[in-house]
C-alpha positions as CSV (number, residue, x, y, z in Angstrom):
1,H,33.3,-57.2,16.3
2,I,30.3,-59.4,15.6
3,K,27.2,-57.7,14.4
4,K,24.7,-59.7,14.7
5,T,23.6,-63.3,15.3
6,V,20.9,-65.5,14.1
7,S,18.4,-67.7,14.9
8,L,17.5,-70.2,11.9
9,R,14.0,-71.7,14.1
10,S,11.4,-69.8,15.3
11,N,11.0,-69.5,18.8
12,T,8.0,-72.6,20.3
13,S,8.5,-71.8,23.8
14,S,6.7,-68.9,25.8
15,A,9.6,-67.7,27.7
16,P,10.6,-63.8,25.8
17,R,14.0,-64.4,23.4
18,M,16.0,-62.1,21.7
19,P,15.0,-61.7,18.1
20,H,18.3,-63.2,16.9
21,H,19.0,-65.4,19.7
22,Y,20.4,-69.0,18.2
23,E,20.0,-71.6,21.2
24,L,23.2,-73.4,21.0
25,D,21.9,-76.7,22.8
26,E,18.5,-76.5,20.5
27,H,20.9,-76.6,17.3
28,G,24.4,-77.5,18.3
29,S,26.0,-74.2,16.6
30,T,26.5,-70.7,17.2
31,I,26.2,-68.4,14.0
32,A,27.0,-64.6,13.8
33,W,28.5,-62.1,11.2
34,D,30.1,-59.3,10.6
35,A,31.5,-57.4,7.6
36,G,34.1,-59.9,6.5
37,S,32.2,-63.1,6.4
38,L,30.2,-65.5,9.1
39,L,31.1,-66.8,12.2
40,I,30.4,-70.3,13.4
41,D,30.9,-71.9,16.4
42,G,33.5,-68.6,17.0
43,K,35.7,-69.9,13.3
44,R,35.4,-67.5,10.4
45,T,33.6,-69.2,7.6
46,L,33.3,-67.7,3.8
47,I,30.9,-69.3,1.7
48,F,32.0,-70.6,-1.2
49,S,28.5,-71.1,-3.2
50,G,27.6,-72.5,-6.7
51,E,24.1,-73.3,-8.0
52,F,22.5,-76.6,-8.6
53,H,19.3,-76.6,-11.3
54,Y,18.2,-80.2,-10.1
55,W,15.3,-80.0,-13.5
56,R,18.5,-80.0,-15.6
57,F,18.7,-83.4,-13.9
58,P,15.5,-85.5,-14.2
59,D,17.1,-88.5,-13.1
60,A,17.3,-88.1,-9.2
61,S,19.8,-90.6,-8.9
62,E,22.3,-88.2,-10.5
63,W,22.4,-85.2,-7.9
64,E,24.1,-86.9,-5.4
65,T,27.0,-87.3,-7.8
66,V,26.7,-84.0,-8.8
67,L,26.6,-82.9,-4.9
68,R,29.6,-84.3,-4.4
69,A,31.7,-83.0,-7.3
70,Y,30.6,-79.5,-5.9
71,L,32.1,-80.3,-2.5
72,A,35.4,-82.0,-4.4
73,A,35.3,-78.7,-5.8
74,G,35.8,-76.6,-2.6
75,L,32.1,-75.5,-2.3
76,N,30.8,-75.5,0.9
77,A,27.2,-74.0,0.0
78,V,24.6,-75.0,-2.9
79,R,21.7,-72.5,-4.3
80,I,19.1,-74.4,-5.6
81,Y,15.7,-72.5,-7.4
82,F,12.4,-73.9,-6.7
83,H,9.7,-73.4,-9.3
84,W,6.0,-72.9,-8.3
């Protein structure tokens, strides 16, 4: 049982929409969630995430190598802090 769906982009048209409606034609995927996981295009997807502290790598040319290592380790999401 899917509890919610989410829109990742604000509505720019004048047509009324559900607040959490996700436009498949506009974005290419449907995203919903329940108590167990995200459902992306109806497929249960668990999020395995790590953090990337870009300021620890002042040379931006190193970022891709680090992010590819995260992917190779099985991560499918990365959390990034932005310092103000």
